[in-house]
N, C-alpha and C positions, 0 to 999 in steps of 0.2 A: 504494500500500500504506500502510495506517495504521501509525503508529509510537507506541510507548509508551516514554516516557523514564523510566529507572530509575537508581538508584544502587546501588553495591556497595562496602562498606568492609571491608577486612581489617586487623585490629589485629595488628601485627607488632612484637614485642619480642624481637629476636634473642637466642637461637635459637628462640623460641617464636612460634606463630601461634594467635590465637583464632579459632575457627570455631564455627558453630552448626549443630546438627542441625535441619533444617526439619521442623516437626511438622504443618503443614497447608498446603494450597494448592499453588501452582506450585512444583515441586521437592521435594515432601514426601519424606522418607526420605533426603535427600542432605545432606552436610556442605557448608556454604557460608559466605561472608562475610555481613555484615549489610547490609540495604538494602531498597529497594522503590521504588515509583513516586513520582515527583515530582508533587506536587499542583498543580492549576491556580493560576498566579500565584506559585508557590513557586520560589525560586532552587535550582539543583541542589545547591550547597554547603549550603544550609539543610536540604534534604531528607536529606543524608548524616547530619548531626548528629541530626536528629529520628528517623530510622529506627534508628540504632544505639541511641539511648536507649530507643525503644519495644521493640526486639527483645532487647537485651542488658542494659539497665539501667545503662549507663555513659555518662558524658559525655566524648566524645573531645576532644582538643585538637590543633589544627594538622593537620587532615586535608589530605593532599596528593593532588591528582589525578595518577594515574600511567598511566591507560589509558582507552581508549574503544573499545568493541566493539559492533558491530551483529550481532544474531542474527536469522536468518530460519528458519522451520520450514515444510517442505514442506506445502502444503495449508492453511496458516494465513494468515488475511488481515492479521495484525498482526505487524510487526517489533518487536524490542526494541532500543532504543538504551541501552546500559549504560555509565555513567560510573563508572570504578573508582578508588577512593581507598585510600590507605594512612594509617593512624594509628599512632603509636608510643606516645603517652601518653594517659591517660584518668584520670578520677576515678570512684570507686565500685567496687563489686565486681560482676563479671559475674553476672547472675541469669537464671534460666529465665523465659521469657515464654510466652504462649499460642502463639506462633509458632515460637520457637527455643529450643534448649537449648545454651548455650555450653559449650565445652570447649577447654582449651589443648592444643596439639600441638607437640612438638619438630619442627623442620623436617625431620628425618630420618624422622619417623613420621607425616607428613601422610597421611590416608586417601584418597589419590587414586582408589582403586577404588570409593569411596562418594561421589564428587563428580561434578559435571558433567564429561563427557568432554573438553570444551574446556579445563578447568583444567590438565590435564597439559601443554598446549601453552603457555599464557601464564603460569601460576604461577611457573615457573622465572625468567622475566624479572622478574616482580614481586619475587621474593625476592632477585634480583641487583641490585635498585635501578634497573632500567631503566624507561623510559617507552615505551609502545607503543599501537598502534591496529590494528584489524583487523575482519574479518568472518567469521562462521561460518554455514554453511547446514546445517541438521539435517534428517534424516528421523526423525520421532518425537522423543523427548527424549534419545536416547543415541547415535544414529549420525550422525557428521559426514560429510556428502557432499562439502563443499568448505570450504576456509578459506584466508584469507591473514592474515598478521600481520607488522607491520613496526615497527621501532624509530622513535621520534620524538625 
């Protein structure tokens, strides 16, 4: 099975979380962190900084890798290997891009029903400052058939 390597960065300044509404492409109409594919020859950490800048218009500082999740979708030939990062500080003002519309949410008001269904499972670990790894197997883009998640 082919694998696409991706990054995902959530900007967390307790008690607030910066998410973006995906405006086009994979995940359109869902709130998510900022990220995307790692370009050939690019380091994963460099991709995190580049993607957040492209999608939210801010320069993050000190992104910390907190998770690694592999996603498979029934009937799809490509798996997604997602490296999840947390950033607490940044410079600039979040701004809308062609791909994402950023918005701050209080952690008690995160729109989980408008996010990927796996977020309900791993986001509490992220918010608690835990590190984790796991796998999710989806039917379509909303139904989780199997998953495993463990602390690291």
